[in-house]
C-alpha atoms as an extended CHARMM CRD file, in Angstrom:
* protein
*
        69  EXT
         1         1  MET       CA              0.0000000000        0.0000000000        0.0000000000  PROA      1               0.0000000000
         2         2  LEU       CA              1.3180000000        3.4200000000       -0.9520000000  PROA      2               0.0000000000
         3         3  LEU       CA              0.5830000000        6.2540000000        1.4630000000  PROA      3               0.0000000000
         4         4  THR       CA              0.8150000000        9.8350000000        0.3190000000  PROA      4               0.0000000000
         5         5  ARG       CA              0.7870000000       12.9960000000        2.3200000000  PROA      5               0.0000000000
         6         6  SER       CA             -0.7750000000       16.1020000000        0.9580000000  PROA      6               0.0000000000
         7         7  LEU       CA              1.1660000000       19.2680000000        1.5060000000  PROA      7               0.0000000000
         8         8  PRO       CA             -0.5590000000       22.0470000000        3.4040000000  PROA      8               0.0000000000
         9         9  LYS       CA             -2.0080000000       24.7320000000        1.2040000000  PROA      9               0.0000000000
        10        10  VAL       CA             -0.0220000000       27.9130000000        1.3140000000  PROA      10              0.0000000000
        11        11  GLY       CA             -2.1700000000       31.0220000000        1.5080000000  PROA      11              0.0000000000
        12        12  ASN       CA             -1.2710000000       34.5930000000        0.8060000000  PROA      12              0.0000000000
        13        13  ALA       CA              1.3430000000       35.7650000000        3.2500000000  PROA      13              0.0000000000
        14        14  ILE       CA              0.2530000000       38.7220000000        5.3590000000  PROA      14              0.0000000000
        15        15  LYS       CA              3.0500000000       41.2610000000        5.6700000000  PROA      15              0.0000000000
        16        16  ARG       CA              3.5080000000       44.2860000000        7.9180000000  PROA      16              0.0000000000
        17        17  ILE       CA              4.0950000000       47.6030000000        6.1740000000  PROA      17              0.0000000000
        18        18  LEU       CA              7.2590000000       49.3100000000        7.4320000000  PROA      18              0.0000000000
        19        19  VAL       CA              8.8640000000       52.6010000000        6.3950000000  PROA      19              0.0000000000
        20        20  ARG       CA             12.2590000000       54.0580000000        7.2360000000  PROA      20              0.0000000000
        21        21  CYS       CA             12.4210000000       57.0490000000        9.6000000000  PROA      21              0.0000000000
        22        22  PRO       CA             14.1680000000       59.8890000000        7.7320000000  PROA      22              0.0000000000
        23        23  GLN       CA             15.6950000000       61.1650000000       10.9960000000  PROA      23              0.0000000000
        24        24  THR       CA             17.1200000000       57.9390000000       12.4410000000  PROA      24              0.0000000000
        25        25  GLY       CA             17.1930000000       55.6070000000        9.4440000000  PROA      25              0.0000000000
        26        26  LYS       CA             15.4130000000       52.9150000000       11.4720000000  PROA      26              0.0000000000
        27        27  LEU       CA             12.4630000000       50.9290000000       10.1280000000  PROA      27              0.0000000000
        28        28  THR       CA              9.1390000000       51.8540000000       11.7130000000  PROA      28              0.0000000000
        29        29  ASP       CA              5.9290000000       49.8350000000       11.7380000000  PROA      29              0.0000000000
        30        30  THR       CA              3.0270000000       51.7770000000       10.2000000000  PROA      30              0.0000000000
        31        31  GLY       CA              0.4320000000       49.6110000000       11.9460000000  PROA      31              0.0000000000
        32        32  ARG       CA             -0.8580000000       48.3640000000        8.5870000000  PROA      32              0.0000000000
        33        33  THR       CA             -0.7320000000       44.9550000000        6.9390000000  PROA      33              0.0000000000
        34        34  VAL       CA             -1.2080000000       43.7320000000        3.3730000000  PROA      34              0.0000000000
        35        35  GLU       CA             -1.3540000000       40.4320000000        1.5180000000  PROA      35              0.0000000000
        36        36  GLU       CA              2.0010000000       40.1400000000       -0.2010000000  PROA      36              0.0000000000
        37        37  ALA       CA              0.5010000000       38.8860000000       -3.4800000000  PROA      37              0.0000000000
        38        38  SER       CA             -1.8620000000       41.8610000000       -3.7480000000  PROA      38              0.0000000000
        39        39  PHE       CA              0.6890000000       44.5350000000       -2.7550000000  PROA      39              0.0000000000
        40        40  PRO       CA              1.5760000000       45.5360000000       -6.3500000000  PROA      40              0.0000000000
        41        41  THR       CA             -2.0450000000       46.5490000000       -7.0150000000  PROA      41              0.0000000000
        42        42  THR       CA             -2.8660000000       47.8540000000       -3.5330000000  PROA      42              0.0000000000
        43        43  ARG       CA             -3.6950000000       51.5370000000       -3.2890000000  PROA      43              0.0000000000
        44        44  LEU       CA             -2.4000000000       53.1270000000       -0.0930000000  PROA      44              0.0000000000
        45        45  THR       CA             -4.0020000000       56.3310000000        1.2090000000  PROA      45              0.0000000000
        46        46  ASN       CA             -3.6590000000       58.5420000000        4.2950000000  PROA      46              0.0000000000
        47        47  ASN       CA              0.0010000000       57.7130000000        4.6080000000  PROA      47              0.0000000000
        48        48  LYS       CA              1.0200000000       59.5640000000        7.7480000000  PROA      48              0.0000000000
        49        49  MET       CA              2.2270000000       58.1230000000       11.0140000000  PROA      49              0.0000000000
        50        50  THR       CA              3.8210000000       59.1940000000       14.2470000000  PROA      50              0.0000000000
        51        51  CYS       CA              7.2820000000       57.6530000000       14.3090000000  PROA      51              0.0000000000
        52        52  GLN       CA              8.1110000000       55.4380000000       17.2750000000  PROA      52              0.0000000000
        53        53  HSD       CA             11.7980000000       56.3470000000       16.9480000000  PROA      53              0.0000000000
        54        54  CYS       CA             11.8270000000       60.1560000000       16.7390000000  PROA      54              0.0000000000
        55        55  GLY       CA              8.2470000000       61.1380000000       17.6560000000  PROA      55              0.0000000000
        56        56  GLN       CA              7.6890000000       63.2070000000       14.5080000000  PROA      56              0.0000000000
        57        57  VAL       CA              4.8440000000       62.7310000000       12.0280000000  PROA      57              0.0000000000
        58        58  HSD       CA              6.1250000000       61.3230000000        8.7270000000  PROA      58              0.0000000000
        59        59  SER       CA              4.3670000000       61.1580000000        5.3640000000  PROA      59              0.0000000000
        60        60  TRP       CA              5.2720000000       58.2030000000        3.1580000000  PROA      60              0.0000000000
        61        61  THR       CA              4.4920000000       56.7170000000       -0.2470000000  PROA      61              0.0000000000
        62        62  LYS       CA              4.2990000000       53.1840000000       -1.5700000000  PROA      62              0.0000000000
        63        63  LYS       CA              7.8650000000       53.5660000000       -2.8580000000  PROA      63              0.0000000000
        64        64  ASP       CA              9.0560000000       53.9400000000        0.7640000000  PROA      64              0.0000000000
        65        65  VAL       CA              7.5010000000       50.6540000000        1.9380000000  PROA      65              0.0000000000
        66        66  VAL       CA              9.4160000000       47.6300000000        3.1890000000  PROA      66              0.0000000000
        67        67  LEU       CA              7.3080000000       44.4870000000        3.6840000000  PROA      67              0.0000000000
        68        68  ALA       CA              8.1040000000       42.4000000000        6.7830000000  PROA      68              0.0000000000
        69        69  ARG       CA              6.7860000000       39.2340000000        8.4130000000  PROA      69              0.0000000000
């Protein structure tokens, strides 16, 4: 008898949206998440956040984003 195991289905990975603080150069969590597969077509709006590193409010664009686990 031949037994086979099915591999678990891999879903879309959910990623945290990070941006780099222009004052410190450190990555900062924006508090947002996105499915990695849909990121290229995702429209991001209201892109301001209070930075956890320097305390200032930063504006950011999609070009500034780093996706993290």
